[in-house]
VEXDREN-2710 file (C-alpha; in Angstrom, 1 decimal):
% VEXDREN-2710
k/r/px/py/pz
1/MET/-60.4/-36.0/-52.5
2/SER/-62.3/-33.1/-51.0
3/ARG/-60.5/-30.1/-49.6
4/LYS/-60.6/-29.3/-45.9
5/PRO/-62.6/-26.1/-45.1
6/ILE/-60.5/-23.1/-44.2
7/LEU/-62.0/-23.0/-40.7
8/ASN/-61.9/-25.8/-38.2
9/HIS/-65.3/-25.0/-36.9
10/PRO/-68.0/-22.8/-38.7
11/GLU/-68.6/-20.8/-35.5
12/ASP/-65.0/-19.5/-35.7
13/LEU/-66.1/-17.1/-38.4
14/HIS/-67.1/-14.9/-35.5
15/CYS/-63.5/-14.9/-34.3
16/VAL/-62.2/-13.7/-37.6
17/ALA/-64.9/-11.1/-38.0
18/PHE/-64.3/-9.7/-34.5
19/HIS/-60.6/-9.3/-35.1
20/MET/-61.1/-7.6/-38.5
21/LEU/-63.5/-5.2/-36.8
22/VAL/-60.9/-4.4/-34.1
23/LEU/-58.3/-3.6/-36.8
24/ALA/-60.9/-1.5/-38.7
25/SER/-61.5/0.4/-35.4
26/TYR/-57.9/1.3/-35.0
27/ALA/-57.7/2.4/-38.7
28/LEU/-60.7/4.6/-38.2
29/ALA/-59.3/6.2/-35.0
30/PHE/-55.9/6.8/-36.8
31/TRP/-57.8/8.4/-39.8
32/ILE/-59.8/10.7/-37.5
33/TYR/-56.6/11.7/-35.7
34/LEU/-54.7/12.5/-38.9
35/TYR/-57.7/14.3/-40.4
36/PRO/-59.5/15.9/-37.4
37/ALA/-61.7/18.1/-39.5
38/MET/-63.5/15.1/-40.8
39/GLY/-64.4/14.2/-37.2
40/HIS/-65.4/17.8/-36.4
41/ILE/-62.4/18.1/-34.1
42/SER/-61.4/21.7/-34.0
43/GLY/-59.0/22.2/-31.1
44/PRO/-56.9/20.6/-28.3
45/TRP/-59.9/20.0/-26.0
46/SER/-62.0/18.2/-28.5
47/MET/-58.9/16.2/-29.6
48/GLY/-58.1/15.4/-26.0
49/ALA/-61.7/14.1/-25.5
50/PHE/-61.4/12.0/-28.7
51/ILE/-58.1/10.5/-27.5
52/VAL/-59.4/9.6/-24.0
53/ALA/-62.6/8.1/-25.3
54/SER/-60.9/6.2/-28.1
55/SER/-58.0/4.8/-26.0
56/PHE/-60.5/3.3/-23.6
57/LEU/-62.8/1.9/-26.2
58/LEU/-59.9/0.5/-28.3
59/GLY/-58.3/-0.9/-25.2
60/TRP/-61.5/-2.7/-24.2
61/ILE/-62.1/-4.3/-27.5
62/SER/-58.3/-5.2/-27.8
63/GLY/-58.5/-6.9/-24.4
64/VAL/-61.5/-9.0/-25.6
65/ASP/-59.7/-9.7/-28.9
66/ILE/-56.6/-11.0/-27.3
67/GLY/-57.6/-12.3/-23.9
68/ILE/-60.8/-14.0/-25.2
69/ASN/-60.8/-14.2/-29.0
70/PHE/-57.2/-15.1/-29.7
71/HIS/-57.3/-17.2/-26.5
72/ASN/-59.6/-19.6/-28.5
73/HIS/-57.1/-19.9/-31.3
74/ALA/-54.2/-20.5/-28.8
75/HIS/-55.9/-23.6/-27.4
76/ARG/-57.4/-24.9/-30.7
77/SER/-56.4/-23.4/-34.0
78/ILE/-59.3/-21.9/-35.8
79/PHE/-57.7/-22.7/-39.2
80/ASN/-56.9/-26.1/-40.8
81/ASN/-53.9/-24.7/-42.7
82/PRO/-50.9/-24.4/-40.3
83/PHE/-49.3/-21.5/-42.4
84/LEU/-52.5/-19.5/-42.3
85/ALA/-52.9/-20.2/-38.5
86/ARG/-49.4/-19.1/-37.8
87/TRP/-49.5/-15.8/-39.8
88/PHE/-53.1/-14.9/-38.9
89/GLY/-52.0/-15.4/-35.2
90/ARG/-49.1/-12.9/-35.7
91/PHE/-51.5/-10.3/-37.2
92/TRP/-54.0/-11.1/-34.4
93/THR/-52.0/-10.3/-31.3
94/PHE/-49.8/-7.4/-32.4
95/SER/-52.9/-5.1/-32.1
96/GLY/-53.0/-6.0/-28.4
97/GLY/-49.3/-5.4/-27.6
98/TRP/-48.3/-9.1/-27.8
99/PRO/-46.2/-11.5/-29.9
100/SER/-48.6/-14.5/-30.5
101/TYR/-45.9/-17.0/-29.5
102/LEU/-45.3/-15.4/-26.1
103/TRP/-49.0/-15.0/-25.3
104/ARG/-49.6/-18.7/-26.1
105/HIS/-46.6/-19.6/-23.9
106/ALA/-47.8/-17.6/-21.0
107/HIS/-51.4/-18.8/-21.2
108/VAL/-51.1/-22.4/-22.3
109/VAL/-47.7/-23.6/-21.1
110/VAL/-47.5/-21.6/-17.9
111/HIS/-51.1/-20.9/-16.7
112/HIS/-53.0/-23.9/-17.9
113/SER/-50.3/-26.4/-17.2
114/ASN/-49.6/-25.2/-13.7
115/LEU/-52.9/-23.7/-12.7
116/LEU/-52.6/-21.6/-9.5
117/ASP/-49.3/-23.3/-8.5
118/PRO/-47.6/-20.5/-6.5
119/GLU/-44.2/-21.5/-7.6
120/VAL/-44.9/-21.8/-11.3
121/ASP/-48.0/-20.0/-12.4
122/TRP/-46.8/-16.4/-12.4
123/THR/-49.7/-15.2/-14.5
124/VAL/-52.1/-14.9/-11.6
125/ALA/-52.0/-12.7/-8.5
126/ARG/-49.2/-13.3/-6.0
127/ARG/-50.0/-14.7/-2.6
128/ARG/-48.9/-13.0/0.7
129/PRO/-47.4/-15.2/3.4
130/ASP/-50.8/-15.4/5.1
131/GLY/-52.3/-16.9/1.9
132/THR/-54.3/-13.9/0.8
133/ALA/-53.9/-12.4/-2.7
134/GLU/-52.2/-9.2/-3.3
135/ASN/-54.3/-6.1/-3.9
136/MET/-56.2/-6.2/-7.2
137/PHE/-54.8/-2.9/-8.4
138/VAL/-51.2/-3.9/-7.6
139/TYR/-51.8/-7.0/-9.8
140/MET/-53.3/-5.0/-12.7
141/LEU/-50.5/-2.4/-12.7
142/CYS/-47.6/-4.9/-12.3
143/HIS/-48.5/-7.9/-14.4
144/TRP/-48.2/-6.3/-17.9
145/PRO/-45.6/-5.7/-19.2
146/TRP/-43.3/-5.9/-16.1
147/ARG/-43.9/-9.3/-14.6
148/TYR/-44.5/-10.9/-18.0
149/ALA/-41.3/-9.5/-19.4
150/LYS/-39.2/-10.6/-16.4
151/HIS/-40.5/-14.2/-16.4
152/MET/-40.4/-14.6/-20.1
153/TRP/-36.8/-13.5/-20.1
154/LEU/-35.9/-15.9/-17.4
155/GLU/-37.8/-18.8/-18.9
156/PHE/-36.5/-18.5/-22.4
157/ALA/-33.0/-17.7/-21.3
158/ARG/-32.9/-21.0/-19.3
159/GLY/-34.9/-23.0/-21.9
160/SER/-33.8/-24.9/-25.0
161/VAL/-32.0/-23.1/-27.8
162/LYS/-34.9/-24.0/-30.1
163/ARG/-37.5/-22.3/-27.9
164/ARG/-35.2/-19.3/-27.3
165/ASN/-34.6/-18.8/-31.0
166/ALA/-38.4/-19.1/-31.7
167/ALA/-39.1/-16.5/-29.1
168/ILE/-36.5/-14.1/-30.6
169/LYS/-37.9/-14.7/-34.1
170/GLU/-41.5/-14.1/-33.1
171/THR/-40.6/-11.0/-31.0
172/ALA/-38.7/-9.5/-34.0
173/ILE/-41.8/-10.1/-36.3
174/PHE/-44.0/-8.6/-33.7
175/LEU/-41.8/-5.5/-33.3
176/VAL/-41.9/-4.9/-37.1
177/LEU/-45.7/-5.1/-37.2
178/TRP/-46.2/-3.2/-33.9
179/SER/-44.0/-0.3/-35.1
180/ILE/-46.2/0.5/-38.1
181/PRO/-48.2/3.3/-36.4
182/PHE/-45.0/4.9/-35.3
183/TRP/-43.9/5.2/-39.0
184/ILE/-47.1/7.2/-39.6
185/ASP/-47.1/9.6/-36.7
186/TRP/-45.3/8.9/-33.4
187/LYS/-47.7/11.0/-31.3
188/MET/-50.7/9.2/-32.7
189/ALA/-49.0/5.9/-31.9
190/ILE/-48.5/6.9/-28.3
191/PHE/-52.1/8.0/-27.8
192/LEU/-54.0/5.6/-30.0
193/TRP/-51.8/2.5/-30.0
194/VAL/-49.6/2.2/-26.9
195/LEU/-52.2/3.7/-24.5
196/PRO/-55.0/1.4/-25.7
197/HIS/-52.7/-1.6/-25.3
198/TRP/-52.0/-0.7/-21.7
199/VAL/-55.8/-0.4/-21.1
200/ALA/-56.3/-3.8/-22.8
201/ASN/-53.7/-5.6/-20.8
202/ALA/-53.7/-3.9/-17.4
203/GLY/-57.4/-3.0/-17.4
204/ALA/-59.5/-5.4/-19.4
205/MET/-57.3/-8.6/-19.3
206/GLY/-55.9/-7.8/-15.8
207/ALA/-59.4/-7.5/-14.3
208/GLY/-60.6/-10.4/-16.2
209/MET/-57.8/-12.7/-15.0
210/TRP/-58.4/-11.5/-11.5
211/VAL/-62.1/-12.4/-11.4
212/GLN/-61.6/-15.7/-13.1
213/HIS/-59.5/-17.0/-10.2
214/GLU/-60.4/-14.7/-7.3
215/ASN/-60.4/-16.6/-4.0
216/CYS/-59.6/-19.8/-5.8
217/VAL/-57.3/-22.7/-4.8
218/PRO/-55.6/-25.4/-6.8
219/ALA/-57.8/-28.4/-7.5
220/THR/-57.9/-31.0/-4.8
221/ALA/-60.0/-34.1/-4.1
222/GLU/-62.1/-32.1/-1.7
223/GLN/-62.4/-29.1/-4.1
224/PRO/-62.1/-30.5/-7.6
225/HIS/-63.6/-27.3/-9.2
226/GLY/-62.3/-24.7/-6.8
227/HIS/-59.6/-23.5/-9.2
228/SER/-61.8/-21.1/-11.2
229/ASN/-65.0/-19.1/-11.1
230/ASP/-67.9/-19.3/-13.5
231/HIS/-69.7/-16.1/-14.6
232/LEU/-73.0/-17.1/-16.1
233/ARG/-74.8/-14.0/-17.2
234/HIS/-76.2/-14.9/-20.6
235/ALA/-75.7/-11.5/-22.3
236/PHE/-72.0/-11.5/-21.2
237/ASN/-71.3/-15.0/-22.5
238/ALA/-73.2/-14.4/-25.7
239/THR/-70.9/-11.5/-26.5
240/THR/-67.5/-12.8/-25.2
241/PHE/-67.2/-16.3/-26.8
242/ASN/-68.5/-18.0/-23.6
243/ILE/-65.4/-17.1/-21.6
244/GLY/-67.6/-17.1/-18.4
245/TYR/-67.7/-20.9/-18.4
246/HIS/-64.2/-20.9/-17.0
247/ILE/-64.3/-24.0/-14.8
248/GLU/-65.4/-26.0/-17.7
249/HIS/-62.8/-24.5/-20.0
250/HIS/-59.9/-25.2/-17.6
251/GLU/-61.0/-28.8/-17.1
252/HIS/-61.7/-29.4/-20.8
253/PRO/-59.5/-26.8/-22.7
254/LEU/-60.0/-28.4/-26.1
255/VAL/-63.8/-28.2/-26.1
256/HIS/-64.8/-25.6/-28.6
257/TRP/-65.9/-22.3/-27.2
258/SER/-69.3/-22.6/-28.8
259/GLU/-69.9/-25.9/-27.0
260/LEU/-69.1/-24.7/-23.5
261/PRO/-72.8/-23.9/-22.5
262/ALA/-73.8/-27.5/-23.3
263/LEU/-70.8/-28.8/-21.3
264/HIS/-71.9/-26.6/-18.4
265/GLU/-75.3/-28.1/-18.4
266/GLN/-73.8/-31.6/-18.3
267/MET/-71.6/-30.6/-15.4
268/LYS/-74.0/-28.4/-13.6
269/ALA/-75.3/-30.8/-10.9
270/GLU/-71.8/-31.9/-10.0
271/LEU/-70.6/-28.3/-9.9
272/ILE/-73.4/-27.3/-7.5
273/ALA/-72.9/-30.4/-5.3
274/SER/-69.2/-29.7/-5.0
275/GLY/-69.7/-26.0/-4.0
276/ALA/-68.2/-24.6/-7.2
277/ASN/-68.5/-20.8/-7.4
278/LEU/-71.1/-20.0/-10.0
279/GLU/-71.7/-16.3/-10.2
280/PRO/-74.9/-15.0/-12.0
281/VAL/-73.0/-11.9/-13.3
282/GLY/-70.5/-11.2/-16.1
283/TYR/-67.0/-9.9/-15.7
284/SER/-68.1/-6.3/-15.5
285/GLY/-70.3/-7.0/-12.5
286/ALA/-67.7/-9.1/-10.8
287/ALA/-65.0/-6.5/-11.5
288/ARG/-67.0/-3.7/-10.0
289/ARG/-67.4/-5.6/-6.8
290/ALA/-63.7/-6.5/-6.8
291/TYR/-62.7/-2.8/-7.5
292/PHE/-64.8/-1.7/-4.5
293/GLU/-63.3/-4.4/-2.2
294/ALA/-59.8/-3.5/-3.3
295/MET/-60.4/0.2/-2.7
296/THR/-61.9/-0.3/0.7
297/ALA/-59.6/-3.0/1.9
298/PRO/-57.1/-0.6/3.7
299/PHE/-60.0/1.1/5.5
300/ARG/-61.5/-2.2/6.6
301/LYS/-58.2/-3.1/8.1
302/MET/-58.0/0.2/10.0
303/ARG/-61.5/-0.4/11.4
304/THR/-60.9/-4.0/12.4
305/PRO/-60.2/-3.9/16.2
306/ALA/-57.1/-5.6/17.4
307/ALA/-57.5/-8.9/19.3
308/PRO/-57.7/-8.3/23.1
309/PRO/-54.6/-9.4/25.0
310/ALA/-54.6/-12.9/26.4
311/ALA/-55.7/-13.2/30.0
312/PRO/-52.9/-14.0/32.5
313/PRO/-52.9/-17.7/33.6
314/GLN/-54.8/-18.3/36.9
315/ASN/-52.8/-19.7/39.7
316/ALA/-54.1/-23.0/41.0
END
């Protein structure tokens, strides 16, 4: 009887390699911080420049590693062995400020199962009474860790004892792993661990989640594909595990990430005919436009003239 391969799909070797490179990047940043002379850092200004640049670069790759790379594993385990899948997942998400169990719950159980439901899907931007979404920057600043922590607490407190105990166990394992940099140097941990995780979640993943569902509505018979946006720039998808094919992913979440371009080609005519939003850019281009719109929204409101008063009724 032949053994099963370690990986469920040969393309998932890219997922493992990417995560290992992310961990190596953190290790290199820690090493340079602890031995600044090796990085030709000679004073507070050069150290400050190193911290600022490193925190944003580490945050960006951590956002990709969790929000896109681990995202693949959350939907469809990349390993055939359950023990390896569980423990690799734990070592996967701690470098992005997340227990793997809680991230999977938020994304798969809450978001995918209740896509854009205003009463249940608390992972997306909130809607105002007039139906418009909250400001993009408000969403990015509030959703991690504040809204996630609040809703996780409420859901697991009200859920079954089994799920609650699993959440407690996984959070405890996460805290042990996540605290490792603090054992080495607490200042280093603040600048090159906590700060990059904030950039990853509020910046990279927050902006990504926004553009994925910007101006979208729950699927209906009239708009069956209106729940998500596709971002089709080839260079973007080739370097981000095809996350831009988001309509296809939500409708077929168990399709392997490497097979999404082929699925898109199968669905393309239907998507165009139904008016699905297919943007020819990547997330960076979409986010820049969204940033500009969010920053100028208050001024556009100021410039919008008020509606003229209604004319008095004419007497017959």
